[in-house]
MIGURO-110550 format. One record per residue (C-alpha): residue number from 1; residue in one letter; chain; x, y, z. Coordinates in Angstrom, 2 decimals, padded with zeros to 5 digits, always signed. Layout:
BEGIN
(NUM,A,A,(X,Y,Z));
...
! end
This chain:
BEGIN
(1,M,A,(-005.74,-009.97,-019.73));
(2,S,A,(-002.35,-009.23,-018.20));
(3,R,A,(-001.16,-010.32,-014.78));
(4,F,A,(+001.69,-008.92,-012.69));
(5,N,A,(+004.99,-010.67,-012.07));
(6,D,A,(+005.80,-011.18,-008.40));
(7,S,A,(+009.49,-011.97,-008.97));
(8,D,A,(+010.88,-008.59,-010.04));
(9,D,A,(+012.40,-007.73,-006.63));
(10,P,A,(+015.09,-010.11,-005.33));
(11,R,A,(+014.68,-008.80,-001.78));
(12,R,A,(+010.98,-009.71,-001.83));
(13,R,A,(+011.90,-013.19,-003.06));
(14,L,A,(+014.34,-013.49,-000.15));
(15,L,A,(+011.62,-012.35,+002.25));
(16,L,A,(+009.16,-014.90,+000.89));
(17,Q,A,(+011.81,-017.62,+001.12));
(18,A,A,(+012.40,-016.62,+004.74));
(19,L,A,(+008.69,-016.86,+005.44));
(20,A,A,(+008.50,-020.28,+003.83));
(21,S,A,(+011.47,-021.58,+005.80));
(22,G,A,(+010.18,-020.30,+009.13));
(23,L,A,(+013.01,-017.79,+009.58));
(24,L,A,(+010.70,-014.97,+010.61));
(25,A,A,(+008.78,-017.17,+013.00));
(26,A,A,(+012.03,-017.98,+014.78));
(27,S,A,(+013.27,-014.40,+015.18));
(28,P,A,(+011.64,-011.11,+016.15));
(29,A,A,(+010.04,-009.51,+013.11));
(30,P,A,(+011.81,-006.10,+013.36));
(31,Q,A,(+015.26,-007.75,+013.49));
(32,A,A,(+014.39,-010.03,+010.58));
(33,L,A,(+013.21,-007.07,+008.54));
(34,A,A,(+016.40,-005.20,+009.42));
(35,G,A,(+018.41,-007.93,+007.74));
(36,L,A,(+016.26,-007.80,+004.62));
(37,F,A,(+015.54,-004.09,+004.28));
(38,G,A,(+018.78,-002.64,+005.65));
(39,D,A,(+017.86,-001.24,+009.08));
(40,R,A,(+015.44,-001.86,+011.92));
(41,P,A,(+012.02,-000.32,+011.16));
(42,K,A,(+011.21,+002.65,+013.37));
(43,Q,A,(+008.93,+005.64,+013.31));
(44,L,A,(+010.17,+008.40,+011.03));
(45,P,A,(+011.21,+011.59,+012.85));
(46,P,A,(+009.28,+014.84,+012.27));
(47,G,A,(+010.20,+016.51,+009.00));
(48,R,A,(+011.17,+013.26,+007.28));
(49,S,A,(+009.01,+011.77,+004.51));
(50,I,A,(+011.07,+008.95,+002.98));
(51,Y,A,(+012.11,+005.84,+004.86));
(52,K,A,(+013.82,+004.10,+001.95));
(53,L,A,(+014.21,+004.51,-001.80));
(54,E,A,(+016.09,+002.78,-004.58));
(55,G,A,(+016.66,+003.53,-008.24));
(56,R,A,(+014.73,+006.12,-010.23));
(57,V,A,(+012.08,+007.74,-008.05));
(58,L,A,(+010.60,+011.09,-009.07));
(59,V,A,(+008.61,+013.48,-006.90));
(60,N,A,(+006.93,+016.10,-009.08));
(61,G,A,(+009.32,+015.15,-011.88));
(62,I,A,(+012.51,+015.57,-009.83));
(63,Q,A,(+014.74,+012.69,-008.69));
(64,A,A,(+014.06,+012.07,-004.99));
(65,T,A,(+016.60,+011.73,-002.20));
(66,L,A,(+016.11,+010.74,+001.43));
(67,E,A,(+015.76,+014.45,+002.22));
(68,T,A,(+012.90,+014.99,-000.25));
(69,Q,A,(+009.63,+016.07,+001.37));
(70,I,A,(+006.42,+014.46,+000.08));
(71,G,A,(+003.12,+016.20,+000.74));
(72,A,A,(-000.53,+015.71,-000.05));
(73,T,A,(-000.35,+017.60,-003.37));
(74,D,A,(+002.55,+015.67,-004.90));
(75,V,A,(+003.04,+013.12,-007.68));
(76,V,A,(+005.34,+010.15,-006.99));
(77,E,A,(+006.63,+007.99,-009.83));
(78,T,A,(+009.04,+005.05,-009.95));
(79,G,A,(+011.09,+003.80,-012.88));
(80,S,A,(+011.85,+000.24,-013.89));
(81,D,A,(+014.49,+000.01,-011.14));
(82,G,A,(+012.71,+002.21,-008.61));
(83,S,A,(+010.95,+001.65,-005.30));
(84,I,A,(+010.10,+003.86,-002.34));
(85,V,A,(+008.72,+003.62,+001.19));
(86,F,A,(+007.34,+006.95,+002.44));
(87,V,A,(+004.81,+008.67,+004.67));
(88,V,A,(+002.45,+011.62,+004.33));
(89,G,A,(+001.12,+012.58,+007.73));
(90,Q,A,(-000.14,+009.33,+009.31));
(91,D,A,(-000.49,+007.42,+006.02));
(92,A,A,(+002.39,+005.18,+004.88));
(93,M,A,(+003.06,+003.71,+001.45));
(94,L,A,(+005.31,+001.22,-000.30));
(95,M,A,(+005.50,+001.71,-004.08));
(96,R,A,(+007.21,-000.78,-006.36));
(97,N,A,(+008.73,-000.21,-009.80));
(98,N,A,(+006.92,+001.30,-012.82));
(99,S,A,(+004.27,+002.95,-010.65));
(100,K,A,(+002.68,+006.40,-010.63));
(101,L,A,(+000.70,+007.87,-007.74));
(102,V,A,(-001.09,+011.23,-007.67));
(103,L,A,(-001.98,+012.59,-004.21));
(104,T,A,(-004.82,+015.01,-003.45));
(105,P,A,(-005.09,+016.82,-000.10));
(106,Q,A,(-007.95,+017.24,+002.31));
(107,M,A,(-009.74,+020.50,+001.59));
(108,G,A,(-010.83,+022.94,+004.25));
(109,K,A,(-012.46,+026.33,+003.89));
(110,Q,A,(-010.39,+027.80,+001.05));
(111,T,A,(-007.31,+025.98,+002.36));
(112,I,A,(-005.58,+022.64,+001.94));
(113,T,A,(-003.86,+020.48,+004.51));
(114,Q,A,(-000.45,+019.61,+003.10));
(115,N,A,(+000.11,+016.53,+005.26));
(116,V,A,(-003.38,+014.99,+005.10));
(117,V,A,(-004.18,+012.93,+002.01));
(118,N,A,(-007.85,+012.77,+001.07));
(119,N,A,(-007.63,+011.01,-002.30));
(120,M,A,(-004.98,+009.17,-004.27));
(121,R,A,(-004.96,+008.00,-007.88));
(122,L,A,(-002.80,+005.01,-008.71));
(123,L,A,(-002.43,+005.41,-012.46));
(124,A,A,(-000.12,+002.43,-012.90));
(125,G,A,(+001.86,-000.12,-010.94));
(126,Q,A,(+001.83,-001.54,-007.44));
(127,L,A,(+001.13,+000.07,-004.06));
(128,L,A,(+000.86,-001.19,-000.49));
(129,T,A,(-000.56,+001.43,+001.86));
(130,V,A,(-001.89,+001.81,+005.39));
(131,F,A,(-004.07,+004.70,+006.49));
(132,A,A,(-004.88,+006.59,+009.65));
(133,K,A,(-008.34,+005.93,+011.04));
(134,R,A,(-010.38,+008.22,+008.81));
(135,R,A,(-011.95,+008.09,+005.37));
(136,H,A,(-009.90,+008.18,+002.17));
(137,S,A,(-010.54,+007.33,-001.44));
(138,I,A,(-008.35,+005.60,-004.01));
(139,E,A,(-008.91,+005.61,-007.75));
(140,T,A,(-007.35,+003.39,-010.41));
(141,P,A,(-008.23,+003.01,-014.11));
(142,T,A,(-010.87,+000.40,-013.24));
(143,V,A,(-012.14,+001.04,-009.69));
(144,V,A,(-013.03,+003.68,-007.12));
(145,I,A,(-012.34,+002.58,-003.54));
(146,G,A,(-013.76,+004.19,-000.42));
(147,V,A,(-011.37,+003.40,+002.43));
(148,R,A,(-012.36,+003.40,+006.10));
(149,G,A,(-009.00,+003.46,+007.92));
(150,T,A,(-007.37,+000.28,+006.68));
(151,G,A,(-004.50,-001.37,+004.85));
(152,V,A,(-004.73,-002.28,+001.16));
(153,Y,A,(-002.52,-003.64,-001.59));
(154,L,A,(-003.15,-002.69,-005.23));
(155,E,A,(-001.79,-003.61,-008.65));
(156,T,A,(-003.27,-001.81,-011.63));
(157,N,A,(-003.14,-001.44,-015.40));
(158,P,A,(-005.74,-000.17,-017.91));
(159,Q,A,(-007.50,-003.57,-018.08));
(160,E,A,(-007.75,-004.52,-014.42));
(161,T,A,(-006.96,-003.78,-010.80));
(162,Y,A,(-005.98,-006.31,-008.18));
(163,L,A,(-007.15,-005.28,-004.70));
(164,C,A,(-006.43,-006.99,-001.40));
(165,T,A,(-008.09,-005.46,+001.64));
(166,C,A,(-005.47,-006.56,+004.15));
(167,Y,A,(-007.59,-005.44,+007.11));
(168,G,A,(-010.46,-003.01,+007.61));
(169,V,A,(-013.39,-002.02,+005.43));
(170,V,A,(-013.58,-000.71,+001.86));
(171,D,A,(-016.42,+000.11,-000.53));
(172,I,A,(-015.56,-000.60,-004.17));
(173,A,A,(-017.28,+000.34,-007.45));
(174,A,A,(-016.07,-000.54,-010.93));
(175,T,A,(-015.29,+002.57,-012.98));
(176,T,A,(-016.93,+001.28,-016.17));
(177,D,A,(-019.95,-000.42,-014.55));
(178,K,A,(-021.55,+001.29,-011.57));
(179,T,A,(-023.70,-001.78,-010.93));
(180,S,A,(-020.57,-003.72,-010.01));
(181,R,A,(-020.20,-002.72,-006.35));
(182,E,A,(-019.18,-004.43,-003.13));
(183,T,A,(-018.38,-003.65,+000.50));
(184,I,A,(-015.50,-005.72,+001.80));
(185,E,A,(-014.79,-006.20,+005.50));
(186,S,A,(-011.53,-008.02,+006.10));
(187,K,A,(-009.59,-009.09,+009.16));
(188,H,A,(-006.58,-010.62,+007.38));
(189,H,A,(-006.50,-010.66,+003.54));
(190,D,A,(-009.93,-012.29,+003.53));
(191,K,A,(-011.38,-011.25,+000.16));
(192,P,A,(-008.92,-010.24,-002.59));
(193,R,A,(-010.60,-009.05,-005.78));
(194,Y,A,(-009.94,-008.31,-009.44));
(195,I,A,(-011.88,-005.34,-010.81));
(196,V,A,(-011.86,-005.45,-014.60));
(197,A,A,(-012.55,-002.84,-017.27));
(198,S,A,(-014.87,-004.97,-019.40));
(199,G,A,(-017.34,-007.79,-018.92));
(200,S,A,(-020.98,-008.49,-018.23));
(201,K,A,(-023.01,-005.91,-016.36));
(202,G,A,(-022.71,-006.41,-012.63));
(203,K,A,(-019.79,-008.83,-013.09));
(204,H,A,(-016.74,-006.54,-013.15));
(205,I,A,(-015.68,-007.59,-009.64));
(206,R,A,(-014.21,-011.08,-009.40));
(207,S,A,(-012.58,-013.25,-006.75));
(208,A,A,(-008.78,-013.27,-006.71));
(209,P,A,(-005.99,-015.08,-004.84));
(210,F,A,(-003.78,-013.53,-002.18));
(211,K,A,(-000.50,-012.56,-003.88));
(212,N,A,(+002.58,-010.37,-004.10));
(213,H,A,(+002.66,-008.76,-000.63));
(214,T,A,(+003.46,-009.90,+002.90));
(215,D,A,(+002.48,-009.27,+006.51));
(216,Q,A,(+006.07,-008.22,+007.18));
(217,E,A,(+005.81,-005.45,+004.60));
(218,L,A,(+002.60,-004.28,+006.29));
(219,M,A,(+004.42,-004.32,+009.62));
(220,L,A,(+007.21,-002.20,+008.13));
(221,I,A,(+004.97,+000.58,+006.87));
(222,E,A,(+002.78,+000.59,+010.00));
(223,E,A,(+005.95,+000.76,+012.10));
(224,I,A,(+007.23,+003.93,+010.42));
(225,V,A,(+004.06,+005.80,+011.41));
(226,G,A,(+004.14,+004.41,+014.95));
(227,R,A,(+001.49,+001.68,+014.65));
(228,T,A,(+001.26,-002.09,+014.40));
(229,P,A,(-001.21,-004.13,+012.30));
(230,P,A,(-004.24,-005.55,+014.10));
(231,F,A,(-003.41,-009.21,+013.52));
(232,V,A,(-000.96,-011.59,+015.18));
(233,F,A,(+002.32,-012.40,+013.44));
(234,P,A,(+004.07,-015.79,+013.39));
(235,G,A,(+005.54,-016.51,+016.81));
(236,N,A,(+003.39,-013.71,+018.31));
(237,E,A,(+006.35,-011.31,+018.22));
(238,Y,A,(+004.19,-008.24,+018.76));
(239,S,A,(+003.60,-006.95,+022.26));
(240,A,A,(+002.55,-003.41,+021.31));
(241,P,A,(-001.16,-002.45,+021.28));
(242,R,A,(-003.06,-003.42,+018.16));
(243,R,A,(-004.98,-000.94,+016.05));
(244,E,A,(-008.72,-000.88,+016.73));
(245,Y,A,(-011.47,-000.29,+014.16));
! end
């Protein structure tokens, strides 16, 4: 069964080294992130979807630029050298390389809401996302996830999905075994899970370690939609109100 490599992005390695050395505890988190990601995180202005992108990133099959608009009916895909940080409405996402995400909008009476995502399908790759305080669903090849206004990190391939509920509540059900179900309530990366495609009945959900994403990355994507995560960072840099659930 394959596992994902956490060393494919040199900037992430630098960030993790900074965390290990105490750099981010000694300096305000936004300034530290500015040095690692290129500019100080701030809320995206109206009409802007993409905060940052690198390499090959396609939106509906067309190479994206910083001016590309991403809505709730779009497909976002990254190549082997690609990554993107973007928002749709009040939901924010960080996609790494070799990933494909299909967005589905909220449906009204014979209409769709272009900037409100109701469902997303992560067909491959790695995604860190934070949601506005409402219900969403996420599907991967091995799991269906009911999200109740939270932050999650996912890695997926046809054999398994790694899921970390960074904070909030999710309901999960294995795609190939409906008896493998769990509700996870997490305050701070409390219960990471693997959800696998095969195995004994009722045993497709397994404990997993915390890996491959950081609190600072969560701060970044919450920041660009005007929020902060609900937990305290090293050095207690945050003075803004926390999200409430």
